C-alpha positions in Angstrom: 173.0 126.3 100.0 170.4 125.6 104.0 169.1 128.5 105.7 171.4 128.5 108.7 174.2 128.7 106.1 172.6 131.7 104.4 172.0 132.9 108.1 175.1 133.8 108.7 176.9 135.5 105.9 173.8 137.9 106.9 175.2 138.3 110.2 178.2 138.5 108.8 177.8 141.6 106.7 175.9 142.7 109.4 178.7 143.6 111.4 180.8 144.4 109.1 178.9 147.5 108.6 178.6 147.8 112.0 182.7 148.1 112.4 182.5 150.0 109.1 180.1 152.8 111.5 181.9 152.0 114.2 184.8 153.8 112.5 183.1 156.5 111.0 181.2 157.7 114.5 184.0 156.3 116.7 182.4 153.9 119.0 184.0 150.6 120.7 180.3 149.7 121.5 179.2 149.9 118.3 182.7 148.0 117.0 183.3 145.1 119.7 179.2 144.8 118.7 179.9 143.8 114.9 183.2 141.7 116.1 180.4 139.9 118.2 178.1 139.1 115.3 181.1 138.8 112.4 182.6 135.9 114.5 178.7 134.2 115.6 178.4 134.1 111.5 181.3 132.7 111.3 180.2 130.2 113.3 176.6 129.0 111.9 177.7 129.1 108.4 180.1 126.8 109.6 177.6 125.0 111.1 175.0 124.9 108.1 178.1 123.6 105.9 178.9 120.9 108.7 175.4 119.9 108.7 174.6 119.6 105.2 177.3 117.6 104.4 176.8 115.4 107.4 173.8 115.0 105.7 175.4 114.2 102.8 177.3 111.2 104.1 173.8 109.9 105.8 172.4 110.0 103.1 175.4 107.7 100.8 175.2 105.9 103.6 171.4 104.2 103.5 172.1 104.1 99.4 175.3 102.0 100.3 173.2 99.9 102.8 170.1 99.7 99.8 172.8 98.5 97.4 173.8 95.1 99.8 170.3 94.9 101.0 169.7 94.5 96.9 172.9 92.6 96.0 171.7 89.8 98.6 168.2 89.0 97.8 169.2 88.5 94.4 171.7 86.0 95.6 169.6 84.3 97.7 167.5 84.4 95.1 169.0 82.4 92.9 
């Protein structure tokens, strides 16, 4: 889990706590703030997941190119 995923989950949790407190305090402003935190947390978590997936795919591509290069060198040596 990368930092963006962690931070996103933390923001979502903080937002849910604010929304619960808003119900008790009957505060629309706190409720809106909590809702904004939940949305921002979801976006940040999604960004972290996408970044992790992209890094994995780039590494796969580099490995594939390296394998082709090794095979080409072996074929040329024969």
